[in-house]
C-alpha positions in Angstrom: 0.1 0.1 0.1 1.3 3.4 -1.1 0.3 6.9 0.4 -0.9 9.6 -1.9 -1.2 13.1 -1.2 -4.0 14.8 -3.3 -3.3 18.5 -3.2 -6.2 20.9 -4.0 -7.4 24.3 -3.1 -10.0 25.4 -5.6 -13.4 24.1 -6.8 -12.3 22.8 -10.2 -9.5 20.8 -8.7 -11.6 19.0 -6.1 -14.3 18.1 -8.6 -11.6 16.8 -11.0 -9.7 15.0 -8.2 -12.9 13.5 -6.6 -13.0 10.4 -9.1 -9.3 9.3 -8.6 -9.6 10.1 -4.9 -12.6 7.7 -4.6 -11.0 5.0 -6.9 -7.5 4.9 -5.1 -9.5 4.5 -1.7 -11.6 1.7 -3.2 -8.3 0.0 -4.2 -7.2 0.2 -0.7 -4.5 2.7 -0.9 -3.8 5.3 1.8 -5.1 8.5 0.2 -4.8 11.9 2.2 -6.3 15.2 0.9 -4.5 18.6 1.6 -6.6 21.6 1.1 -4.6 24.6 0.3 -7.2 27.1 1.0 -7.8 29.3 -2.0 -11.6 28.7 -2.2 -12.9 28.0 1.2 -16.7 27.9 1.7 -17.2 26.5 -1.9 -14.6 24.1 -1.1 -15.8 22.5 2.0 -19.2 21.8 0.8 -17.6 19.8 -2.3 -15.2 18.1 0.2 -18.3 16.8 2.1 -20.4 15.9 -1.1 -17.4 14.0 -2.4 -16.5 12.5 1.0 -12.7 13.7 0.9 -11.9 14.8 4.3 -9.7 16.9 4.0 -7.0 15.5 6.3 -4.8 18.6 6.1 -5.5 22.2 5.6 -3.4 25.2 5.3 -4.7 28.4 6.7 -3.6 31.3 4.2 -3.0 34.5 6.0 -3.4 36.6 2.9 -1.5 39.5 4.5 -0.7 40.9 1.3 -2.5 40.3 -2.0 -0.7 39.2 -5.1 0.7 35.9 -6.5 4.1 36.2 -4.9 2.6 36.3 -1.4 0.1 33.4 -2.3 3.1 31.4 -3.9 5.2 31.8 -0.6 2.6 30.9 1.9 1.5 27.7 -0.2 5.1 26.7 -0.3 5.8 26.6 3.3 2.5 25.3 4.1 2.5 22.4 1.6 6.1 21.5 2.7 5.3 21.3 6.4 2.3 18.8 5.3 4.8 16.8 3.1 7.3 16.5 6.1 4.6 15.3 8.3 2.7 12.7 5.9 5.7 11.6 3.9 3.6 10.6 0.9 4.9 8.3 -1.8 3.1 10.3 -4.4 1.7 13.8 -4.8 -1.1 14.5 -7.2 -1.7 17.7 -8.6 -4.6 18.9 -11.2 -4.8 21.4 -13.8 -3.0 24.9 -13.5 -3.6 26.4 -10.2 -1.2 28.0 -7.9 -1.9 25.1 -5.6 -0.9 22.6 -8.6 2.3 24.4 -9.4 3.3 24.9 -5.7 2.4 21.4 -4.8 4.5 20.1 -7.6 7.5 22.2 -6.7 7.3 21.3 -2.9 7.4 17.7 -3.8 10.2 18.1 -6.2 12.1 19.6 -3.6 11.7 16.7 -1.4 12.3 14.2 -4.3 8.6 12.8 -4.2 7.1 11.7 -7.6 4.6 14.0 -8.9 1.4 12.9 -10.9 0.0 15.9 -13.1 -3.7 15.4 -13.8 -5.0 17.3 -16.8 -1.5 17.7 -18.3 -0.5 19.4 -21.4 -3.2 21.9 -22.1 -1.7 25.0 -23.8 -2.9 28.1 -25.5 0.6 29.0 -26.6 -0.2 32.7 -25.5 0.2 34.9 -22.7 -3.3 34.5 -21.5 -4.7 32.7 -19.5 -2.3 34.3 -16.9 -0.7 33.0 -14.9 -2.3 29.5 -15.6 -0.4 29.1 -19.0 3.1 29.3 -17.3 1.8 27.4 -14.3 1.1 24.4 -16.7 4.4 24.5 -18.5 6.3 24.6 -15.3 4.4 21.6 -13.9 5.3 19.8 -17.1 8.9 20.2 -16.1 8.4 18.8 -12.6 5.8 15.8 -13.0 6.8 12.2 -13.3 3.6 11.0 -14.6 1.7 13.2 -17.0 -2.0 12.4 -17.7 -3.1 14.7 -20.5 -6.9 14.2 -21.6 -6.5 14.3 -25.4 -4.1 13.7 -28.3 -3.5 17.6 -28.6 -2.4 17.7 -24.9 -0.2 14.8 -25.5 1.5 16.5 -28.5 1.9 19.6 -26.6 4.1 17.8 -24.0 6.1 15.9 -26.6 7.0 18.9 -28.1 8.3 20.4 -24.9 10.5 17.5 -24.4 8.5 15.1 -22.1 9.5 11.6 -22.6 6.7 9.7 -24.5 7.2 6.7 -21.7 6.0 9.3 -19.2 2.7 10.4 -21.0 -0.6 8.5 -20.6 -3.5 9.9 -22.4 -6.7 9.1 -20.3 -9.4 11.6 -21.1 -10.6 14.0 -18.5 -11.8 13.2 -14.9 -14.3 16.1 -15.1 -16.3 13.9 -17.4 -16.3 11.1 -14.9 -17.6 13.6 -12.4 -20.1 15.2 -14.3 -21.7 11.9 -15.6 -21.8 10.4 -12.2 -23.4 13.6 -10.5 -26.0 13.7 -13.6 -26.9 10.0 -12.9 -27.2 10.6 -9.3 -29.7 13.6 -10.0 -31.5 11.6 -12.7 -32.1 8.7 -10.4 -33.5 11.1 -7.6 -35.6 13.2 -10.1 -33.8 16.1 -8.3 -34.5 19.8 -9.1 -34.7 21.1 -5.7 -31.1 21.5 -5.2 -31.5 24.7 -7.3 -31.5 27.8 -5.2 -35.0 29.1 -4.5 -34.5 32.0 -6.8 -33.6 29.9 -10.0 -36.6 27.5 -9.0 -38.9 30.4 -9.1 -37.4 31.7 -12.5 -37.8 28.2 -14.1 -41.4 27.8 -12.9 -42.3 31.4 -14.3 -41.1 30.6 -17.7 -41.8 27.0 -18.3 -40.4 25.7 -21.5 -38.5 29.0 -22.1 -35.0 28.6 -23.6 -32.3 28.9 -20.8 -28.8 30.4 -21.1 -26.4 29.5 -18.5 -23.8 32.4 -18.1 -20.4 32.1 -16.0 -17.6 34.8 -16.0 -14.6 34.7 -13.9 -11.1 34.4 -15.6 -8.5 37.0 -14.7 -8.0 38.2 -18.3 -11.6 39.3 -18.4 -11.8 41.3 -15.2 -12.9 44.9 -15.8 -14.2 46.1 -19.2 -14.5 42.5 -20.7 -16.8 41.5 -18.2 -18.8 44.5 -18.4 -19.1 43.7 -22.0 -20.1 40.0 -21.5 -22.9 41.5 -19.2 -23.9 44.1 -21.7 -24.4 41.4 -24.3 -26.4 39.4 -21.9 -28.8 42.5 -21.3 -29.0 42.9 -25.1 -29.9 39.4 -25.6 -32.7 39.7 -23.2 -34.0 42.7 -24.9 -34.0 41.3 -28.4 -35.2 37.7 -27.4 -38.4 38.2 -25.3 -38.5 34.4 -24.2 -34.9 33.9 -23.2 -34.1 33.2 -19.6 -30.9 33.5 -18.0 -29.1 32.2 -15.0 -25.8 33.6 -13.8 -23.9 32.5 -10.8 -21.7 35.2 -9.9 -18.1 34.7 -9.0 -17.7 35.8 -5.2 -15.0 38.3 -6.1 -16.7 41.7 -5.4 -14.9 43.6 -8.4 -16.5 40.9 -10.7 -19.8 41.5 -9.2 -19.4 45.3 -9.8 -18.3 44.8 -13.3 -21.4 42.6 -14.1 -23.6 45.2 -12.5 -22.2 48.0 -14.4 -22.6 46.2 -17.8 -26.2 45.4 -17.1 -27.1 49.2 -16.3 -30.0 50.2 -18.4 -31.6 46.7 -18.6 -35.5 47.1 -18.6 -37.9 45.7 -16.0 -38.9 43.2 -18.5 -35.4 41.8 -19.0 -34.5 41.9 -15.4 -37.5 39.5 -14.8 -35.9 37.0 -16.9 -32.4 37.2 -15.4 -31.3 35.3 -12.2 -28.0 36.6 -10.7 -27.2 33.8 -8.1 -24.5 32.8 -5.6 -22.2 30.4 -6.9 -24.0 27.0 -7.3 -23.3 23.9 -5.6 -21.7 21.2 -8.0 -24.9 19.1 -8.2 -27.0 22.0 -8.9 -24.4 23.3 -11.8 -24.6 20.0 -13.4 -28.4 20.3 -13.3 -28.7 23.5 -14.9 -26.0 22.4 -17.7 -28.5 19.6 -18.3 -31.6 21.8 -18.4 -29.9 24.8 -20.3 -30.3 25.4 -24.1 -26.5 26.5 -24.2 -24.0 28.1 -22.2 -21.9 31.4 -22.3 -18.7 31.1 -20.3 -15.1 31.6 -19.8 -14.7 28.6 -17.9 -12.6 25.6 -18.9 -14.3 23.0 -16.8 -17.8 24.0 -18.1 -16.7 23.6 -21.5 -15.8 20.1 -20.9 -18.8 19.3 -18.6 -21.1 21.0 -21.3 -19.6 18.8 -23.9 -20.3 15.7 -21.7 -23.9 16.8 -21.4 -24.4 17.8 -25.2 -24.8 21.5 -24.9 -23.4 23.9 -27.2 -20.8 26.5 -25.8 -20.0 30.1 -26.6 -16.7 30.8 -24.9 -15.8 34.5 -24.0 -12.4 34.3 -24.6 -9.8 34.8 -27.4 -8.4 31.4 -27.1 -8.8 28.4 -25.4 -6.6 25.6 -24.1 -9.7 23.1 -25.0 -9.5 23.6 -28.7 -10.7 20.2 -29.3 -14.2 21.1 -28.7 -14.0 24.0 -31.0 -12.5 21.9 -33.7 -15.2 19.3 -33.4 -17.8 22.0 -33.6 -19.2 21.8 -30.3 -18.1 25.3 -29.3 -17.4 28.5 -30.6 -14.9 31.4 -29.6 -16.8 34.5 -29.4 -14.6 36.8 -27.4 -15.9 39.5 -25.4 -17.3 41.9 -28.0 -21.0 42.4 -27.2 -21.9 42.4 -30.8 -20.3 38.8 -31.6 -21.9 37.4 -28.4 -25.3 38.8 -29.4 -24.8 37.6 -33.0 -23.8 34.1 -32.2 -26.1 33.5 -29.3 -29.0 34.6 -31.4 -28.1 32.2 -33.9 -28.3 29.5 -31.6 -31.7 30.5 -30.5 -33.2 30.8 -33.8 -31.2 28.4 -36.2 -32.5 24.6 -35.0 -29.9 23.2 -37.6 -27.0 25.0 -36.3 -28.1 24.0 -32.7 -28.5 20.3 -33.5 -25.2 20.4 -35.2 -23.3 21.7 -32.3 -25.1 19.7 -29.7 -24.5 16.3 -31.6 -20.6 16.8 -31.3 -19.2 13.8 -29.5 -17.4 14.7 -26.4 -13.7 15.0 -27.2 -12.5 14.9 -23.4 -13.3 11.5 -22.3 -15.9 8.8 -21.7 -16.5 8.8 -18.0 -13.5 6.2 -17.2 -10.5 8.5 -16.9 -9.9 8.0 -13.3 -9.7 4.3 -13.7 -7.1 4.5 -16.3 -5.1 6.9 -14.0 -5.4 4.8 -11.0 -4.4 1.6 -13.0 -1.2 3.3 -14.0 -0.5 4.7 -10.4 -0.9 1.2 -8.9 0.9 -0.8 -11.5 -2.2 -2.4 -12.9 -2.4 -0.7 -16.5 -4.3 -3.5 -18.0 -7.4 -1.2 -18.2 -5.4 1.4 -20.0 -4.4 -1.2 -22.5 -8.0 -2.4 -22.9 -9.2 1.3 -23.1 -7.0 1.9 -25.9 -8.6 -0.8 -28.2 -11.7 0.7 -27.7 -11.0 4.5 -27.9 -9.5 6.8 -30.6 -6.7 8.5 -28.5 -3.4 7.6 -29.3 -1.9 4.8 -26.9 1.2 5.6 -24.8 3.6 2.8 -23.5 3.1 1.8 -20.0 5.7 1.6 -17.4 5.3 0.1 -14.0 6.1 2.7 -11.3 9.7 3.0 -10.2 9.4 5.1 -7.0 
């Protein structure tokens, strides 16, 4: 039995690590969870939902704002936990500060790092600082688990050895499909906030657009422009209903309010601004919506799993696979472009069906099984998976740590 330390600090990390955590526990491994503290209230509800502890927590002081302060606090805190629990493997996910610093701290102690959702790249400055985080983790990790062939090829171009790359799909598909199955079995809609339930009851059968906006490169005028576009869509599409879970950052909420200034009472009556949603409720809204407008990477993946078209309010995406397959469009933050593309999805049923019918390029719901098979030295499932799926096979080595 080996000891695995799962290093997570934000909502998306917890969601994407949960399937791996569950399967490692089922295999009888010693799995401990470190919460690094960036998302606090949202994180704790997810840990409870997924039964993930946490076993260790870092209390961030945040005496000064900024990435340097956060990185320094995380490095000291994570190193103390590594000294205490002495894991055989540290698992990090994605591109957050907790992922980068977790990988750095493990590397400094010569502990192998498994990077889940490896190899995503835009090749540009944005998203900042996530793009560089991903690149740096790619130099530190022992196992690389990219979700798609494009992500694998990115790693190969950067000099990662083919033998260390295991193309497995994305664990967010595992989580989304599992939660959707639970909700369908329970016929559940009462986990929506009351305001959302009232909105949907007041407009039965109306097309629903789910909106999220939070990325750092969109703070300020870009989010104001997204909000202005949402207001314009409500004005020109009199049956449209919009649910927008707002990011907790006060400046983001102020930008949303500024962009929505001038919205008529009729438009306001079909707009529901909510607090961040619990994960089951978010998956439920994705399942119920007509399409989504988002700058979130995770929602691009989850929407794809649930066959929902996506309009991406960014200039580029590290999940280009969905755009290439036809299930998503990059619309940026120009209000005219957003209104044009969203209105087309509302009125053109053929366009909608084409985008909705796009196969999910990110996985089939069994990514965590493949990851755990590799980590525990039982890669038979990965080999069998390759025979049934289109992604390129990677050679499988037994772990050597």
